[in-house]
N, C-alpha and C positions, 0 to 999 in steps of 0.2 A: 647632589655632587658625584662623581661615579670614581667608587672604587679604585680605579686607578691613577684620575688624576688628583685624588686625597691621596695616593701614594706617592706622586710623584710631588705633591707641592709639600708634603713630609720632608722629603728627601733634600727639596731646594734650601728648605729653611735649614737642616740639619748641615746643608753643606757650606752655606750662609754664615752658621753659628760656631761653626769648624774653622772655618777661616778666617772670619773676623775675631774671634776668641786669641787665635793665636798670634794673628800675623798685625793685629790693628788698637786692641785693646778698646771695643766700646763694648755697650752696657749688653750684650746678651737680655738681663732680663726687660729688657726695650725693647729691644726687638722680638720678642715672642709678645708683648704687649700688645705690640703694633700688627702683626700677625693674630691674634688671639678677638683683639677688637675695634681694630681697625683705626685704635685713637693713641696716639705715640705724641703726645705736645711735652716744648720743651725735654724729650728725650735726646739721648747719646746715642746716636748711630753715624757716627765721623770713622771713617776709613770702611766702611761695611759695605760687604759686595752686594748691592739688591738692583743689577741691571738682571732687565728683562721681567722684574715683575710687576704686577700688576696694582697698582697703590693707589688708581683713580678711588676721588672723592672722600680718601682718609684726612684724618687731622693732625699735620705734622707744625701747626702755630710753634716757633720759639726751637725749633729743635736744630738739633748738632749734626748736620748735614756733610762737616768740612773734610773732603778728600772720599765722600764714599760716591762708590764706582756705580751710578744710576744709570747707565746706560741701555738706550732701549727699553728700561722703565716704562710704565704705563701710568702719569700722575694728572692726568685728567681731572680738574677738578679739584684738586687736591689744594688746603689750605697750609702753604707754608710762610706765611705773612710772617717779618721775623727770624724767619733759620739762618742760619750759618750753612751755606752749601757753595763756600770759598775754597777751589780748589777740587766742587766734584766735576764727575765724567757724568754729562750730560745727551752726550753725543748719541740722537737718536731717539730720545724719549720724546714723550708725546705731551706735551705742556698746556692743553689746549683747554681753554678758560680756569689756567691756576689764579692764584694768588701771588704774585711772589713782590708785593709790596711790602717795603722795608725788608726787603730779603739781602744780605749779602752774597753776591755772587762773582767775587774778586776772582779772577785767575780762573773762573768756569768755560767747560768747554761746553759751549751749543750750538755746535755745528752739526747741521743733520737732524734740528732736533723743531717740532710741531709747536710753534709758539704761537698759532692763531687765538686769538680774545684774551692771552694773557695778558694780567697786571703788573707791569714794573714800576708804579710808581714810588720812588723813593728807594728805589734798590740799588745797590752800590754795584758797579758794572767794572770796576778797575784791574784790566788784564784781562777780560772775558772776551772770549775766542766766540765771534758773532755767528751767524746764520750764512751770511757772506762771504766769511774767511778773514774779514778784518778784526782786528785786535782793537779793544774801545782803549783809548788812553785813561791812563790815571787822572781819578779825578770824575769821570763820567758815574750819574747819576738818571737813572730811569732812563736815557737816551745816550746809544754807544756816541759821545763825539769823537772824533778824529782831531 
């Protein structure tokens, strides 16, 4: 990694930490663990600003990402099986090949999201905003029912 990009990554993490710890209450130690190891299973990143971050291939199984801002983030191949993404902003995120099975996506904004090859088996989609502008009806699981 180039020196400039390392500094930019460090500044991004610092900004996320400062914004998150003041306004949202997620656990900064969990964010540090995610950045350092790429693994953060069952961690608390609720309300964290993770917009635009490259998180592809990370382990976020069972993580609490409720209300997190993941707009424009790259989550390709990330395992978020059983994670709580209720109310998360995934607008413009890349979710190619992501395992969302058993994930709570209640009220999640999926508009503009690349969902190619994404597994929604058992995912809760109540009131999720879908890529074509429709909103899933209450009780939608695996597919967006109208």
